[in-house]
Every structure is written in structure tokens, then in C-alpha cells.
C-alpha positions in Angstrom: 174.4 88.6 45.7 174.0 84.9 46.4 171.1 84.1 48.7 171.1 81.2 51.2 168.9 78.4 49.8 167.8 77.2 53.2 166.9 80.7 54.3 164.9 81.3 51.1 163.0 78.1 51.5 162.3 78.8 55.2 161.0 82.2 54.4 158.8 80.9 51.7 157.3 78.3 54.1 156.5 81.0 56.6 154.8 83.1 53.9 152.7 80.2 52.7 151.6 79.5 56.3 150.5 83.1 56.7 148.4 82.8 53.5 147.1 79.5 54.7 145.9 81.0 57.9 143.8 83.7 56.0 142.4 81.0 53.6 141.5 78.6 56.4 139.6 81.4 58.3 137.4 81.8 55.3 137.1 78.0 54.6 136.0 77.2 58.1 132.8 79.3 57.6 131.7 77.5 54.4 128.7 75.2 54.2 128.8 71.5 53.5 127.6 72.1 49.9 130.3 74.7 49.3 133.0 72.4 50.7 131.7 69.5 48.6 131.7 71.6 45.5 135.3 72.5 46.0 136.4 68.9 46.7 134.5 67.6 43.6 136.2 70.2 41.4 139.6 69.2 42.7 139.0 65.5 42.2 137.7 66.0 38.7 140.7 68.0 37.6 143.2 65.7 39.3 141.6 62.8 37.4 141.9 64.7 34.1 145.6 65.6 34.8 146.5 62.1 36.2 148.5 61.0 33.1 150.5 64.2 32.7 151.4 64.3 36.4 152.4 60.6 36.3 154.8 61.3 33.4 156.3 64.3 35.3 156.8 62.1 38.4 158.7 59.4 36.6 160.8 61.9 34.5 161.8 63.8 37.6 162.4 61.0 40.1 163.3 58.1 37.9 161.1 55.9 40.1 158.4 53.5 38.9 156.3 53.2 35.7 154.2 55.9 34.1 151.2 53.6 33.7 151.2 52.6 37.3 151.7 56.2 38.6 148.7 57.1 36.4 146.7 54.3 38.2 147.8 55.7 41.6 146.8 59.2 40.6 143.4 58.0 39.5 143.0 56.0 42.8 143.8 59.1 44.8 141.4 61.3 42.7 138.6 58.8 42.1 138.5 56.0 44.7 139.4 58.3 47.6 136.9 60.9 46.4 134.1 58.3 46.1 134.8 57.2 49.7 134.7 60.7 51.2 132.2 62.6 49.1 129.2 61.7 51.3 130.8 62.2 54.6 129.6 65.1 56.8 132.4 67.4 57.9 130.5 70.6 58.6 128.3 71.5 61.6 126.4 68.8 63.4 127.5 65.5 61.9 125.6 63.1 64.1 122.8 63.1 66.7 122.4 60.4 69.3 118.8 60.9 70.3 118.9 58.2 73.0 121.9 59.6 74.8 121.1 63.2 73.7 124.6 63.9 72.4 125.3 65.8 69.2 128.7 65.7 67.5 130.0 68.8 65.7 132.8 68.8 63.2 135.5 71.5 63.6 138.6 71.8 61.3 142.0 71.4 63.0 143.3 74.4 61.1 146.6 74.3 59.1 148.1 71.0 58.0 151.7 70.5 57.1 151.8 67.8 54.3 155.1 66.0 54.0 155.3 64.3 50.6 157.7 61.4 49.6 159.6 61.0 46.3 158.2 57.5 45.7 154.5 58.6 45.4 154.7 62.4 45.0 151.7 63.4 42.9 149.2 60.7 44.2 150.1 61.6 47.8 149.6 65.3 47.1 146.2 64.7 45.5 145.1 62.5 48.4 146.2 64.8 51.2 144.8 67.9 49.5 141.4 66.2 49.1 141.0 65.1 52.7 142.3 68.5 53.9 139.8 70.5 51.9 137.0 68.1 52.8 137.6 68.8 56.5 137.9 72.6 55.8 141.6 72.8 56.6 144.3 74.6 54.7 147.4 72.5 53.7 151.0 73.6 53.0 153.1 70.9 51.3 156.7 70.2 51.7 157.8 67.9 48.8 160.9 65.8 48.7 163.6 67.8 46.9 163.9 65.2 44.2 160.2 65.4 43.4 159.7 69.2 43.9 158.7 70.0 40.3 156.0 67.4 39.9 154.6 67.9 43.4 154.3 71.6 42.9 152.5 71.1 39.6 150.0 68.7 41.2 149.4 71.3 44.0 149.0 74.1 41.4 146.4 72.1 39.5 144.5 71.4 42.7 144.6 74.9 44.0 143.3 76.4 40.7 140.5 73.8 40.6 139.6 74.6 44.2 139.6 78.4 43.5 137.3 78.0 40.5 134.8 76.3 42.8 135.0 79.1 45.4 138.0 78.2 47.6 140.1 81.1 48.9 143.6 81.7 47.5 146.3 80.0 49.6 144.2 77.1 50.8 146.5 74.6 49.1 150.2 75.5 48.6 153.6 74.0 48.2 157.2 75.1 48.9 158.8 75.5 45.5 162.5 74.9 46.5 162.2 72.6 49.5 165.1 71.9 51.8 165.4 70.0 55.1 165.4 73.4 56.9 162.1 74.4 55.3 160.5 71.0 56.1 161.5 71.4 59.8 160.3 75.0 59.8 156.9 74.0 58.4 156.5 71.2 61.0 157.6 73.3 64.0 156.0 76.7 63.1 153.5 78.1 65.5 150.8 78.4 62.8 151.0 74.6 61.9 148.3 72.7 63.7 148.8 69.2 62.5 151.4 67.2 60.5 150.6 64.6 57.8 154.0 62.9 57.3 154.7 60.4 54.6 158.3 59.7 53.9 161.5 58.2 55.3 161.9 57.1 58.9 163.9 60.2 59.8 161.3 62.5 58.4 158.5 60.7 60.3 160.5 60.9 63.5 161.1 64.6 63.0 157.3 65.1 62.7 156.7 63.3 65.9 159.4 65.1 67.7 158.1 68.5 66.6 155.7 68.8 69.5 152.7 69.0 67.1 150.0 66.4 66.6 151.2 64.2 63.8 150.0 61.3 61.7 153.2 59.6 60.5 153.7 56.4 58.5 156.3 53.8 59.5 158.2 51.5 57.1 156.4 48.5 55.7 158.6 45.3 55.6 155.5 43.3 54.5 155.7 39.5 54.6 153.1 37.3 52.9 152.3 33.8 53.9 151.1 31.2 51.4 149.3 28.4 53.3 148.8 24.9 51.9 145.1 25.5 51.5 145.6 28.5 49.2 144.6 28.7 45.6 148.2 28.7 44.5 147.8 30.0 40.9 145.6 32.9 42.1 147.9 33.7 45.0 151.0 33.9 42.9 149.4 36.1 40.2 148.2 38.5 42.9 151.6 38.7 44.6 153.5 39.3 41.4 150.9 42.0 40.2 151.2 43.6 43.6 154.9 43.5 44.0 155.7 44.7 40.5 153.2 47.5 40.6 155.2 50.8 40.1 158.3 48.6 40.6 157.5 48.1 44.3 157.4 51.8 45.5 154.3 51.5 47.6 155.2 50.7 51.3 152.4 48.1 51.5 154.0 46.0 48.8 155.2 42.5 49.6 158.9 42.1 50.7 159.0 38.4 51.5 157.1 35.2 50.7 156.8 32.7 53.5 155.7 29.3 52.1 155.2 25.8 53.5 157.6 23.0 52.5 154.8 20.8 51.3 153.8 23.2 48.5 157.1 24.9 47.9 157.9 23.2 44.6 154.4 24.1 43.2 154.7 27.7 44.4 158.2 28.1 42.7 156.8 26.6 39.5 153.9 29.1 39.6 156.2 32.0 40.3 158.5 31.1 37.4 155.6 30.7 35.0 154.4 34.2 35.9 157.7 35.8 35.2 159.7 35.6 38.5 163.4 34.9 38.2 165.1 32.9 40.9 168.7 34.0 41.7 171.4 31.5 42.3 173.9 32.0 45.2 176.3 34.1 43.2 173.5 36.3 41.7 172.0 36.7 45.2 175.3 38.0 46.6 175.6 40.5 43.7 172.1 41.8 44.4 172.7 42.0 48.1 175.7 44.2 47.4 173.4 46.9 45.8 170.5 46.8 48.3 172.2 48.7 51.1 174.6 51.6 51.1 176.2 52.4 54.5 173.6 50.3 56.2 170.7 52.1 54.6 168.5 51.3 51.6 170.2 52.3 48.4 168.0 55.0 46.8 169.4 54.0 43.4 167.5 50.7 43.4 164.1 52.2 44.5 161.5 51.9 41.8 163.8 50.3 39.2 163.0 47.5 36.8 164.5 44.0 37.3 166.7 44.6 34.2 168.1 47.8 35.6 168.8 46.1 38.9 170.6 43.3 37.2 172.7 45.8 35.2 173.7 47.6 38.4 174.6 44.2 40.0 176.4 43.1 36.9 174.4 39.9 36.4 172.4 38.7 33.4 168.7 37.9 33.7 166.0 37.3 31.1 164.5 40.3 29.3 161.0 39.2 30.3 161.8 38.8 34.0 159.3 40.7 36.2 160.7 40.0 39.6 163.9 38.8 41.3 163.6 36.2 44.1 166.2 34.7 46.3 165.8 32.0 48.9 166.6 33.2 52.4 166.8 31.5 55.8 168.0 34.4 58.0 166.4 37.6 59.3 168.4 40.7 60.3 170.1 43.8 59.2 173.1 41.9 57.9 170.8 40.0 55.5 169.5 42.6 53.0 166.9 40.4 51.5 165.0 40.4 54.8 164.6 44.2 54.7 162.2 46.5 53.0 163.5 47.0 49.4 161.0 49.2 47.6 161.9 47.5 44.3 160.9 44.2 42.5 163.0 42.1 44.8 161.6 39.4 47.1 162.9 37.0 49.6 161.5 33.4 49.9 161.4 31.7 53.3 160.5 28.0 53.7 158.6 26.8 56.8 157.1 23.5 58.0 153.8 24.7 59.3 151.6 27.7 60.1 153.1 28.3 63.5 156.6 28.5 62.1 155.3 30.8 59.4 153.8 33.1 62.0 157.1 33.2 63.9 159.1 34.1 60.7 156.5 36.8 59.8 156.8 38.4 63.2 160.6 38.4 63.0 160.4 40.2 59.6 157.9 42.7 61.0 160.0 43.4 64.1 163.0 44.0 61.9 161.4 46.9 60.2 157.6 46.7 59.6 155.8 46.6 62.9 152.2 47.9 62.8 152.0 48.2 59.0 150.7 45.3 56.8 150.9 41.5 56.3 149.4 39.2 53.8 148.0 35.7 53.9 146.7 33.5 51.1 144.6 30.6 52.4 141.1 29.1 52.2 141.2 27.6 55.7 139.3 30.1 57.9 140.7 28.8 61.1 144.2 29.4 59.9 143.4 32.9 58.6 141.8 33.8 62.0 144.7 32.4 64.1 147.4 33.9 61.9 145.7 37.3 61.8 145.3 37.5 65.6 149.0 36.7 66.1 150.5 39.4 63.9 151.5 42.9 65.2 150.1 44.8 62.3 147.2 47.2 61.5 146.2 45.5 58.3 146.0 41.7 57.6 145.3 41.4 53.8 143.6 38.1 52.9 143.7 36.6 49.4 144.7 39.9 47.8 147.9 41.7 46.9 149.1 43.7 49.9 149.9 46.8 47.7 146.3 47.1 46.6 144.6 45.6 49.7 146.5 47.8 52.1 145.5 51.1 50.5 141.9 50.0 50.2 141.8 49.4 46.4 140.8 45.7 46.6 139.5 45.5 50.2 136.9 47.1 52.3 139.5 49.2 54.1 139.1 53.0 53.6 140.9 54.1 50.5 144.0 56.1 51.6 147.6 56.9 50.7 148.6 57.3 54.4 148.5 54.1 56.3 148.9 54.4 60.1 150.9 51.8 62.0 149.6 52.3 65.5 151.7 52.1 68.6 153.4 49.0 67.1 155.1 51.4 64.7 155.2 54.4 67.0 152.3 56.0 65.2 149.4 57.8 66.8 146.8 55.9 64.7 146.4 52.4 63.2 143.8 53.7 60.6 143.9 54.4 57.0 143.9 58.2 57.4 141.0 60.1 56.0 139.2 63.5 56.5 137.8 62.4 59.9 141.3 62.4 61.3 141.7 66.1 60.4 138.7 67.1 62.5 138.2 68.1 66.1 134.9 66.7 67.2 132.9 68.9 69.6 130.1 67.2 71.6 126.9 69.0 72.7 125.6 66.8 75.5 122.2 67.3 77.3 121.6 66.4 80.8 119.7 63.1 80.9 119.9 62.0 84.5 120.5 63.5 88.0 123.7 63.0 89.9 123.0 60.9 93.1 124.0 62.5 96.5 125.7 59.5 98.0 126.9 59.3 101.7 130.7 59.4 102.1 132.5 56.1 102.5 133.3 56.8 106.2 129.7 57.6 107.2 128.4 54.5 105.4 130.9 52.1 107.0 130.1 53.4 110.6 126.4 53.1 110.4 124.1 50.1 110.2 120.7 50.2 108.5 117.9 49.0 110.9 115.6 46.4 109.6 112.5 47.7 107.8 110.1 46.4 110.5 112.1 48.1 113.4 111.9 51.7 114.5 114.7 53.8 116.1 114.6 54.3 120.0 115.2 57.8 121.4 117.6 58.6 124.3 114.6 59.6 126.6 113.0 56.2 126.0 116.2 54.4 126.8 116.5 56.4 130.2 112.8 55.5 131.1 113.6 51.8 130.5 116.7 52.0 132.7 114.7 53.7 135.6 112.0 51.1 135.4 114.6 48.3 135.6 116.3 49.9 138.7 113.0 50.3 140.5 112.2 46.6 140.0 115.6 45.6 141.4 115.0 47.7 144.6 111.8 45.7 145.1 
């Protein structure tokens, strides 16, 4: 008998949630040392398996490069682990002796982890680590086109966690995911919180589920090159960032905004570093493959410039690392101004920093509000003014936005889930970490007495006598009146 795929996946999701509930009940009673031992074991094994999981991800999805997916897996297992390993997530995590307030960490419970096809294994590693660190169970819903590699990553992590003492079912994954199973996972009564990384529709579904959710909006990231920038360094960083894993990280650059006074130098630097500038005919051919029915064409995501040229039926050099077209317009009818998730960039020319700021804001409002922006400059006043004007959660200065946004080359917390704040209809503007998966209880001691103030009405109808005057009684008033009347009779 043929079984309904949706029903099977929904039922599997429910069973995994039941197992997660039992596992989390055991995990919440563990000590900090026990939790840290589990997280360390997971990070170690994920690092060891990073290469194999990277190959699986590329083979299954067709997105990106194995060597760069390896780097992402190592970032998730090493950099993220190093940033969270010393954090307190059990019991009393802080004591404010002056105010006499103690903070106590409590796990949120069961987390639904939505995983994208662009960064499947690194996202699974990251989310599993921060969930376990905060004593939560997590059930993953992978993208259908990345189900095999995501499940393998989760299996590796769960086995490593169990060897270190974690309960069975703490980390699990739907094996045959469907849209129905993802919705069931997000809406189920046992789910306490959603970590959603993926397309706009999936993030919206997470926020409309009625559950607390950390979602990630799109990243249409512009980068401004100011005339004070070290041009050679700026261009190298931009190309390294944009071509990393063929542009599949949402914090990667989508448009360069450059001042007219340095445009020729910037173009020369870009060409010397492997960028190929499209002529008008070639630009039109590439535009035709960027969108399908008004949406980003999934066939171009994470593809090499040569594969993109082949799809567009144009010829480019074999050594070309990046495709660039000059653009003057911003809008949905101008594909180069949109998020492209591939090694394709738009180049905008401006006269000064104020025009650059305006163009960047237009690009962000088109599809990247709250996410990330980049600036290359040495003028501190320009950096400050530019940063203050942008509606983003991350302003990356003199670094590639791909690496700076996730915290690999900046002091921002290392993370694979980048909040966009209310600009991007997200609940947080932070780089998400284990602290976001905790409820913080406060034990607060009484440190002062509450004053018993008079009501406003009583206070306004009474006047306070001067300190050197005493109150006169009614009897004394009558005696004075009698004395005055007697004198008048005389």
C-alpha cells in the first residue's frame, strides 16, 4: 500500500518531539560540567567530520565549493565552540552583589531547527551546539534538497553527545522532510522555540506559528568603497568574501557602491583580482537567468561564474572569479540590485558619501533591511556617519561582509544565524547564541523599603506650615474671637 509522504513526515516529526521531550527532561538536570563535556564532544567530532560532511553537502545540493563548505563546518565547530565554551548556562550565572540580584539560567525546552539548503551541515552543527549548551533538545527540519547531508550531520552530533552522557533523542532530524512536516514541527504544542534559517516564506511561517522564533531575513548587502580606503586591500577582501562558497552566505556582498573619483582605480583593481565586467549584452543575458517568475532562480545559487555564463549563453574567461555589471537603478525590475546568492555583483557609481548612503539604503529597503552592510574607509568621521545612517544590525568596516557578519573576522559573536531586528521583522538584531535559548530567572532580595506617600489629592489640598510656626487649635481660635468681641463692647 502506498503511504502518504506528508503524513509519514508529520508523524515522524511528532515522534521525534516526544523523544526530545524525554531527553530534555534529563538534560535540564545536568550540571555545567556535564553539559560542557557533551558540547565539547560534539564540537570535536563535528570538526573531525567537517570534510566528509562538506563533500556530502555539495554532492547533494550542487551549491558551493567543498573547500569552502569545509571552512564553514570548521567555523561552526571550532570558532563557535571557542566562543561559547566558557559561558555559564546552568544554575546561577551571575550575582549582582550591589543590587542583590542573582540571575539563574533555565532552558527554553524543545527547539525546532529549520535548516537551509545553502549552508545545511554548518547550520546544523551550529544550532546543535548552542541548543545543547543551553540544555535544550533540538529537532531539525532540513530542506528537502539537503535532507541526506543534514541527517548525517545530526547523526554524527547525536552519537558524539551520547558518548559524552547525553540522553537519546536530544538531537534529531526528520529524515524525509516536507513542507507539512516543517509546519507541524513549528506549530506543535511540544515545540517551545523556533530557530529558522531559510527562505523568506519559511521565516514568515515561523513567525506566524504563534511560537517564539528567531528568524533570519534576506541579506541584500551593499558595500561602500570611500575615497579614503586602501583600494587594493578593499578589493581583495570583497572578492574573497563574495566568491566564498560561490556567494551562498546571506551576509555576502551584493553590490559595490563606489565614488566617481576612484572608480577607474577600483575597476582596475577588481579586474586584476579576477573580476569580469559584463558589457550591456552580457548583462542582459545574466539578468534573464537571475529571476524566475519574479523570484530568485534556484539554479544560479552557489554556482561558479563559468556555469552561470554557460546558462546565460555567454563566453567569459576561464579564470574569471566574479561577474560584475554596472547598474544605476534599484528595484525588482532590475535583477542586479537584488540578492543573488552567487558570484554576481552590481556596481553603482556615486559622487559623494551622502549619495552613497542613499543608494545603500535603497538597496537595503529593496530586500535587506536589518541585515548587514559594509564600508571600506580610513576616514573615521565617514565611517561613523555612514554607520549611524544605515538601517542594519551589522556594519562591517574594512573586512569582507561574509566573514565579518558571522563573526569570523570581527569581534561580533560567531554565529550562523544573524538576526535582523525590527528592521527585518525579526525579534532580535543579535548574532544568535546559547544565551538566546535561555529563560533568565531573577532572584531579587529586598534592598529598600517602599515609601508610604500621601495621595495626590490630599497633598494638593494641604499646605505645609513653616518649620517655626505651630498649628492653632479650634478652642484657641474661639478664645481669640471672644476676646476681640469683649474689647469691641468696651
